[in-house]
N, C-alpha and C positions, 0 to 999 in steps of 0.2 A: 373826714366824713366816715362814719361807721357803716357797717353793713345795713343795720336797721334804718339809719338815716338815708342811705342810698335807695332803699326800696320805698320808703315813705315819702321822701322829698327829692324826686328826680330833678336833674338840672333843667332849667328853662331852655326852650328851643332858641337857637341862635344860628350863627354862621360857622358853628364848629364843623371841622372836617370829620366826616364819618370814619371811625376807627373799627377795625375788624379784629376778631379774636378766635382762637382755637383752643380746644381742651384735649389734654392727653391723659387718659385714665390708665393707670399702670398697676398691674397685679394679676398673678395667676388666679387668685381667689375670685376675681370678677369673671374671668373667662371660663372658670370651671362651674360657675353658678352657685358656689358656696356662699358667696357675699353679693347681695344685691346693691348695685351702685345707685346712690342718690346724689352724689356730688355733682354730676353733670347738670341735674335740674337746678340745684342751688347756684352753680356758677352761671347758668343761663339766665336765671331771674336777676341775679346780682348785676350782670352786664347790661341786661335790657333796661334796668332802672337808671343806668348811667349812659344810656344812648350808645352803647358799644355793641356792634353786631357780632354774635357768636355764629360763625359761618361753617365751622367744621369741628368734628369730634372723632377721636380715635381711641380705641382700647387695645392695649398691648399687654403681653405677659411680662414676667420678670426675666426678660432675655435682653442682653446688652445690645446686640446689633439691632434688634427690633426697636428698642427704645431710642437708640441714637438716630436711626434712619427716619423714624417718625418725627422726632424732635427737630431734626434738621429741615425736613420738608415743611413742617408747620411754622417754625420761626422765620423762615424766609418768605412765606406766603401771607403771614398776618402781622398785624401790629403787635399783638400780645399773644402769649401762649401761657396757659395755665396747666400745670401737671399736678396730679394727685397720686399719692402712694409711693412707697419705696424709700422712705427716708427715716425708717426706724432703726433699732439696734441689731437686727438679725442679719445672717449671712446673705439673705435674698433681697435685702434692702440696698439696691445698687443704683438708685436714681442719681444720687449726687455724683458718683463716678461717671455715670453716662452723660450727664450734663457737661461735666469737665471735659470729657472726650469729644463731645459734639462741638464745643467751642475751642478745642485745642488748648485748654488751660490745665495747670497743675491743680492739685487738691491737697489740702492739709488742714490740720486743726485750726479753726478760727478762734482767736484769743477770747473774743466776746462770747461766742457760742460756748466754749469750754468753761468760762466763768459762770455762765448761766446754769450749766449742768452741774458744776461743782456746788453751786448754792442749792440746787434742787436735790442732789443725791448725797452729798457729803461723802462719808466713808464708803457708801454703797455705789460710788461712781466707778464701775468696772470697765474693763476693756470694751465690752459690747456697747455699753452706753456711751463711752467716749467716741464711738464711731459716729454718733449724731452730731458731733462738733466738727466733722470733716466737711468743709465747704470749698467749692471751687474758687480759685484765686480771683479776688476782686468781687466776689459775691457779696451782696448786701442782705443782711438778715431780715426775715419776716417774723414778727413777734407771735408767740404762741401763748396766750393767756390761759390755756387750759392745762397743759402739761409742761410748759416752758421750753421744751426742745424746739428750736427754731426751724422755720423754713428758710428759703433764701431766693434772692432774685439775681439773675445774671442777664444783663442787657434786657431784652424784651420777654424773658422767660421767668415765670413765677412758679417756684417749686414748693408744693405744700403737702401736708400730711393726707393720708388716705381715710383716716377715721372722720366721719362726717362732722362730728361735733368740733373737732380740732380744726378741720379745713375751714369750716364756716367762721370760726373765730379768727383764723388767720386772714380772712378776706378783709377784716376791719382795718388791718395795717396796710393792706394792699390798695384799698380804695383811693386814698389820697395820692397815690403814685400814678394814677391813670388819667389820661386826657379824655374828658367826657364829650359827648355829642348830643344832638337833638334826640329826645326819647321817641320811640315808636309807639303811636297810639293805635288801639285796636278796638273794634266794635263787632258784636256778634248777633247774627240773626238765627233764632232757632226755628227750623223748618220741621213740621211734624205731619205725619200721615202719608208721606211719600219718601222713597229712597233718593239718594243724591243723584242717581242717574236721571231722575225726572226734572231736576233743576240744573243740570250740568250745562246745558246750552245757554241758559240765561246767565249763569255765573260766568261762563266763558265770554259772552258778549260784554258783560260789565267790566271784566279784566281788560278786554281790548280797548274799551272806552277810557279807561283810567290806567294807563300803563305805569304811572309813577306809584301806584298802590299795589299792595299784595292781596290777592283773593284766595282763600282756602276753603275746603270743604272737609268736614270731619264727621263721618256718619256715626250713628248710634242705633242699637236695637236690631241690627241685621241679624236674621236667623233665630230670633227669639220670639216668644209669645207676646212680649210687651210692645211698647210704643216704638215706632220706627221713624226715623227722620235723620236730619243732619244739621250740624252747626256750621253756618257760613260765616267766615271771619274776614273782615277787611282790616288791613294794617297799612300804616303810613306815617310818615313824620309830620305831615300837615294835618293837624286835627280837624280843621274845617273841611278839608277835601275828603277825609274819612267819613265824617258825618254826612256829607252830601252824597257820597257813594253808597253808604248803607241805607240812606233814606230812599234813594232811587232804586236800589235793589229790592227793598221791601215793597215799594209801590208796584214794581213790575211783577213781582211774584204773587202779590195780592190780586192783581188784575188777572193773572193766570189761574186763579182759584186756589192757590197754595196757602196753606195756613202758616203764618209766620208770627214770631214774637221777638221784639227787640230786647235783648238781654241788658241788664244793668251794666254801666261802664265799669 
């Protein structure tokens, strides 16, 4: 299953056990504000389409102890961990070494990874580029169809590039390795003319009545001269239950004189 296939053709609901995931975004450039991270959004959408719940995300700098501590915490708490950044050819690309230390593994040049780089660079394969062939012992390569230099998987940890185009392409090789679950369905009511405080009590009552669903409020227009309102979102793995809840919420708010519009699914 490719990334586009996973987003366009999610798995059918079934009796799959729900899997959870975490993302670890690595790089001083993210924390400094020099680079805007978009990988987290891509990973979240990718996993949602597969019925895997992304429950946690952390961002750390290029500091060994910080990476190792975060990785160990996340890999023990979730079924899958996805890291981005720190697997390039420069001195501050230390993710592979940190993963090896976290798992208590050795690290050396992976024959297949080295062969890939030799084909890519030929006589220009210098010592810096060879660093990208260093993989923790037992690691399984993740294909990189953009620049060839592979990522890798160790146990439940998937280590990918930080460049968004490359990371997204790597997800296509990751998708078939994951156990999927029932997809989360979502419907949205757009409330206009009032702030979210005006509908908070009604939303809270709806949430109490359907505890197996998730109810969220996402305001817009506050403090501006334009339209004010909030988007009320109902999420759940039972599509029929989501539809019933959003219909009941819409009916209740309309009866209270609140302007609502059900958004396209």
